[in-house]
VEXDREN-2710 file (C-alpha; in Angstrom, 1 decimal):
% VEXDREN-2710
k/r/px/py/pz
1/PRO/90.2/64.2/78.1
2/SER/86.6/63.6/77.3
3/ASN/85.5/63.7/73.6
4/ALA/81.9/64.7/74.5
5/PRO/80.6/67.4/72.3
6/ILE/80.5/70.9/73.8
7/GLN/76.9/71.9/74.5
8/PRO/76.0/75.6/73.9
9/ARG/74.8/77.4/77.0
10/PRO/71.0/78.1/77.1
11/ARG/69.9/81.5/76.2
12/HIS/67.6/83.0/78.9
13/VAL/64.9/85.7/78.5
14/ILE/66.1/88.8/80.1
15/ALA/64.0/90.1/82.9
16/GLY/66.1/93.2/84.1
17/ALA/69.4/95.0/84.0
18/ARG/71.5/96.9/86.5
19/TYR/74.4/99.2/86.3
20/TYR/77.2/99.8/88.8
21/ILE/79.8/102.5/89.0
22/ASP/83.3/101.6/90.0
23/GLU/82.4/98.5/91.8
24/LEU/82.0/94.9/90.6
25/PRO/78.4/93.4/91.0
26/TRP/79.7/90.9/93.6
27/ASP/81.7/93.3/95.7
28/ALA/80.4/93.6/99.3
29/GLY/78.0/96.6/99.6
30/ALA/77.7/97.0/95.8
31/THR/74.8/99.0/94.7
32/GLY/73.1/98.1/91.5
33/ILE/70.9/100.7/89.8
34/ASP/68.1/99.5/87.5
35/MET/68.0/100.1/83.7
36/LEU/65.2/100.3/81.4
37/PRO/64.5/98.2/78.3
38/ALA/65.1/100.4/75.3
39/ASP/61.9/98.9/73.6
40/GLY/59.7/99.2/76.8
41/GLN/59.7/95.6/77.7
42/PHE/62.3/92.9/78.8
43/ASP/61.1/90.0/76.7
44/SER/64.0/88.6/74.8
45/THR/67.2/86.8/74.9
46/ALA/69.1/89.9/73.9
47/GLU/68.0/93.5/74.9
48/ASN/69.2/97.0/74.6
49/VAL/68.9/99.0/77.7
50/GLU/69.3/102.5/78.9
51/ALA/69.7/104.6/81.8
52/ALA/70.4/108.3/82.5
53/ILE/73.6/108.2/85.1
54/ASP/73.8/110.9/87.4
55/THR/77.4/112.0/87.4
56/SER/77.1/115.0/89.9
57/GLY/78.5/112.8/92.6
58/LEU/81.4/111.5/90.6
59/ALA/84.9/113.0/90.8
60/PRO/86.2/114.2/87.2
61/GLY/88.2/111.3/85.5
62/ARG/87.5/108.1/84.2
63/HIS/85.0/105.7/85.9
64/VAL/84.1/102.1/85.0
65/VAL/80.3/101.4/84.4
66/TYR/79.5/97.4/84.7
67/VAL/76.1/96.4/83.3
68/GLN/74.6/93.0/84.3
69/GLY/71.4/91.3/83.1
70/ARG/69.2/89.2/85.2
71/ASP/66.9/86.4/83.9
72/ALA/63.2/85.6/85.2
73/ALA/64.8/83.1/87.6
74/GLY/66.7/85.8/89.3
75/GLU/70.1/84.5/87.9
76/PHE/72.5/87.3/86.9
77/GLY/74.7/87.0/83.8
78/PRO/78.4/88.0/83.4
79/PRO/78.8/91.8/83.5
80/THR/80.0/93.9/80.7
81/ALA/82.1/97.1/81.4
82/VAL/82.4/100.4/79.6
83/PHE/84.5/103.5/80.4
84/LEU/82.7/106.7/81.6
85/ASP/84.8/109.9/81.3
86/VAL/83.6/112.6/83.6
87/GLY/84.8/116.2/82.9
88/ALA/85.3/118.8/85.4
89/GLY/82.3/121.2/85.9
90/PRO/82.3/125.1/85.4
91/ASP/83.6/127.2/88.4
92/VAL/80.7/127.9/90.8
93/PHE/80.8/131.2/92.6
94/ALA/79.0/131.7/95.9
95/ASP/80.6/134.6/97.4
96/GLY/78.6/137.4/95.7
97/PHE/81.5/138.2/93.3
98/GLU/80.1/136.3/90.3
99/PRO/81.4/137.6/86.9
100/SER/78.7/139.4/84.8
101/PRO/77.3/137.5/81.9
END
Protein backbone atom coordinates (compact mmCIF):
# COMPACT_ATOMS: atom_id res chain seq x y z
CA PRO A 1 0.00 0.00 0.00
CA SER A 2 1.11 3.50 -0.78
CA ASN A 3 1.47 6.13 1.92
CA ALA A 4 0.98 8.96 -0.56
CA PRO A 5 -1.62 11.48 0.60
CA ILE A 6 -4.97 11.40 -1.18
CA GLN A 7 -5.42 14.49 -3.30
CA PRO A 8 -8.88 16.05 -3.60
CA ARG A 9 -10.41 15.98 -7.04
CA PRO A 10 -10.34 19.34 -8.81
CA ARG A 11 -13.65 21.18 -9.04
CA HIS A 12 -14.64 22.29 -12.52
CA VAL A 13 -16.87 25.17 -13.54
CA ILE A 14 -20.19 23.77 -14.70
CA ALA A 15 -21.10 24.59 -18.30
CA GLY A 16 -24.36 22.65 -18.64
CA ALA A 17 -26.69 20.02 -17.22
CA ARG A 18 -29.08 17.47 -18.66
CA TYR A 19 -31.72 15.13 -17.30
CA TYR A 20 -32.67 11.62 -18.39
CA ILE A 21 -35.90 9.84 -17.50
CA ASP A 22 -35.76 6.11 -16.73
CA GLU A 23 -32.44 5.66 -18.55
CA LEU A 24 -28.86 6.09 -17.43
CA PRO A 25 -26.84 8.70 -19.33
CA TRP A 26 -24.46 6.05 -20.68
CA ASP A 27 -27.21 3.68 -21.89
CA ALA A 28 -27.20 3.18 -25.65
CA GLY A 29 -29.73 5.59 -27.17
CA ALA A 30 -30.19 7.60 -23.96
CA THR A 31 -31.61 11.04 -24.69
CA GLY A 32 -30.67 13.87 -22.35
CA ILE A 33 -32.75 17.02 -22.12
CA ASP A 34 -30.97 20.30 -21.37
CA MET A 35 -31.63 22.06 -18.09
CA LEU A 36 -31.32 25.76 -17.25
CA PRO A 37 -29.17 27.36 -14.55
CA ALA A 38 -31.44 28.70 -11.79
CA ASP A 39 -29.47 31.97 -11.62
CA GLY A 40 -29.44 32.42 -15.42
CA GLN A 41 -25.80 31.50 -16.05
CA PHE A 42 -23.54 28.46 -15.77
CA ASP A 43 -20.45 30.00 -14.18
CA SER A 44 -19.67 28.21 -10.92
CA THR A 45 -18.39 24.91 -9.55
CA ALA A 46 -21.82 24.32 -7.98
CA GLU A 47 -25.09 25.21 -9.72
CA ASN A 48 -28.78 24.85 -9.04
CA VAL A 49 -30.58 23.81 -12.20
CA GLU A 50 -34.20 23.68 -13.25
CA ALA A 51 -36.39 22.21 -15.95
CA ALA A 52 -40.05 21.77 -16.74
CA ILE A 53 -40.53 18.03 -17.25
CA ASP A 54 -43.32 17.05 -19.63
CA THR A 55 -44.95 14.02 -18.01
CA SER A 56 -47.71 13.61 -20.62
CA GLY A 57 -45.89 10.71 -22.29
CA LEU A 58 -45.04 8.92 -19.04
CA ALA A 59 -47.08 6.07 -17.62
CA PRO A 60 -48.55 6.62 -14.15
CA GLY A 61 -46.21 5.41 -11.43
CA ARG A 62 -42.67 5.95 -10.21
CA HIS A 63 -39.92 7.05 -12.60
CA VAL A 64 -36.25 7.86 -12.04
CA VAL A 65 -34.81 11.17 -13.22
CA TYR A 66 -31.02 11.27 -13.59
CA VAL A 67 -29.35 14.69 -13.64
CA GLN A 68 -25.79 15.06 -14.91
CA GLY A 69 -23.56 18.13 -15.10
CA ARG A 70 -20.98 18.91 -17.80
CA ASP A 71 -17.90 21.10 -17.56
CA ALA A 72 -16.46 23.49 -20.16
CA ALA A 73 -14.20 20.73 -21.53
CA GLY A 74 -17.29 18.62 -22.30
CA GLU A 75 -16.63 16.10 -19.54
CA PHE A 76 -19.66 14.81 -17.65
CA GLY A 77 -19.75 14.26 -13.91
CA PRO A 78 -21.50 11.45 -12.06
CA PRO A 79 -25.30 11.51 -12.31
CA THR A 80 -27.59 12.16 -9.37
CA ALA A 81 -31.00 10.48 -9.26
CA VAL A 82 -34.39 11.46 -7.85
CA PHE A 83 -37.78 9.77 -7.99
CA LEU A 84 -40.62 11.31 -9.98
CA ASP A 85 -44.11 10.02 -9.16
CA VAL A 86 -46.63 10.52 -11.99
CA GLY A 87 -50.31 10.27 -11.11
CA ALA A 88 -53.09 9.05 -13.35
CA GLY A 89 -54.77 11.83 -15.30
CA PRO A 90 -58.50 12.56 -15.23
CA ASP A 91 -60.81 10.43 -17.33
CA VAL A 92 -61.19 11.84 -20.82
CA PHE A 93 -64.45 11.38 -22.70
CA ALA A 94 -64.48 11.72 -26.47
CA ASP A 95 -67.71 9.95 -27.35
CA GLY A 96 -70.18 12.85 -26.94
CA PHE A 97 -71.39 11.58 -23.54
CA GLU A 98 -69.28 13.90 -21.40
CA PRO A 99 -70.73 14.59 -17.96
CA SER A 100 -72.20 18.04 -17.35
CA PRO A 101 -70.03 20.40 -15.28
